[in-house]
Phi, psi and omega in degrees: 000124186272145176282168180306332185257013178302314181311317182291310179300329184279354175277151175278166182302311175307317185292325180291324184292313186301314179304312182298321178293316180297311182289340172295314168296325175293328179287337166308319176298316182299322183297315187298318185289321178298312186284316197264329187274301189283326180296338179293332180306317185276009184232331182229177182288162189309314180304306186290325181295316177296321178300312182293315175303317178300310182299318179298309183299318178297314181300315182297314186299315180292330175293319184298307182301320184289320188292311185306310185289323174299316177297324173294324177296321182291335174278350177078024177268345178204173178286166179291119183293067190297311178304314176292322177300317179289322176297323169299316183296319182291322176286328178292312181293331174293308183292327177297313187289325169304313175303313184296318180296318185291319180285346182275316187264334185271120185284155186118123176295312181299322174294312183302318181292320182295308186292329178293312177303327178290312173310310180296316180299312176311298183299315180300308180290325175300307183293315178307312184287326180296332180297335179296333182269013186240140185248005177230139185297322182296317175296324170303308178305314181293325178298309183295308184293318177307311185290321183289318174295316173308316181292320175294316181299309183300320178302320176297320186288332179275004179091019174292144176293158180304319177299315180297319174297320172300324175294322176290312172311312179295320183293315176298320175303307186297306184287314184282333174298316177297317184292322176295325180294318179299319174297310175300321184292318182294320177294325183293312183302316180299317180288330186286320183298314184290324180293322181285332174282331171285333177288323180293319177295322178294320183289328173298319183292315181299329179286324172289324181289327179290325173293323183290320179294321175293318177304310176302321181298313184300321183292317178303309183304320188276319188273327191294320179290319175302316185292321180294327178288318179300316181297315175303309180295327174298315178292331182282328182290322177296313176300321173295317183294320181294326174278004179061040182258139184286354177288345180302319181298319184290326177297310175297323175299318184294326177294321179297315181294324176292323182296312178307311187295317181297320182295325175299314183289329174299310177298327173294316178303311189287327175290324170297332179287324186277336180290147179221137174277121183305305182304313178303318187294323186287324181292316178296326176298312175310307180295318171305308186288317180300321180297330176273004178086020178243122184289127192239122176244126177245131178225159176109170184242133177258343185303137174083000176276146186299155188292321176302313181297316177297325178292323183280323174287334175299321180290320177301318181286324179296317178295319182292320180290317172306316176306313182298319177288317187274326189253316185274180169233059191275150172255329188223143176225131179240135181234125181230140177231121181217149183257124184245105179061245180245037182220135176261136187236127174253127178231133178238117178235139170222153185268021178280311177052030173284167185293331185254025187286343182248017183058052172160340177060047180287163171296167184295137177065027183291143184265196190293336188265015184292188184265060183277166176277186190285343171295315182285325179296315170302318177294325175299323185290322183287323179294324178293343171285343173245034179053026185263169180231158178230136170226132185219141178160184176291151168227172176308147178086008181065039175243153174254133196237131176241123180228113176252135181235130185233124177291139186293325183258001188283151178057026181294322184259359181280164178237122182288128180288124174305000000 
């Protein structure tokens, strides 16, 4: 049974930031309607209050649509909503001009106050939302200053005193400038989070590519020289055999010896590539998760464990850590190593519990035969070489759990197949 907050926990960090940003601007619409639309009912007659409320609601609806499409544009999902930006600018200017004219010619202090607050809120939120559709600071500055100067000029043309016009310019500059800065900063933060997430993915791919290059370089160093010697000695053996000289047999015996030696060296390289130190992997997992903002707790003792057991469990820690970073949306991760009788049990838990969190999304407590991904399949292959087992899936409390069990004395004489 998924909890009410499951949809949020299943989101990645960039998706959470984007959702937070979108709903923040939608909440601005609620503020606009509450402050400028509903407060008018307590200050003016019902007819005027209704007109103000309808104007604010129409402006708010256009702001919400523009904000949604402008944020999509910043993420590269649609073209810039130019028509909506112009429509919002025109409606904001028209409502602001009407509010100024009404406040100037309609007698009554309460009416002037209500219309004046409506003017300020409409201009502030209109300019702030339009800023989302701009990618240059100069455009933002021109927009804010243009509406501020236009408001002051309009007030002067309608007969307002100079002091009142200056106050109008300052009010628009402060209010619209603050919301414009908020919009610019929100877009910058959203893009920065997505770029950091892409950089993390790139770093992971580069690490894999670097490891492949290292492995290929080691194989080339081991095999290249031996293959060259085998080719030369085989050619020499052919020439000697054609001349019916007995040295050809000796050369083929030497070729056979070099081939067996090459096979042994390749196995050593692959074995070294597959081995992982458990303590080093635990330390690395804690450092990587802490750097990603995920609280990591490591408990248990690894000293004295056989090398093959440490190697197998080290790969479990490495794979589980990668899955927490790439697939889940975890905030906490706990790694526990304990010895029960003749068996070592490694448990990795995280509170992400996304479908892909375990590289395969098996059911809770899934055993080895589930429909796991290649990551879990590879881990089971490594653990089977030391008579170990692996379980991965969701557990109670909204956590994803990976449990590896390896006998202390199992697999001592086995040879891992490269």
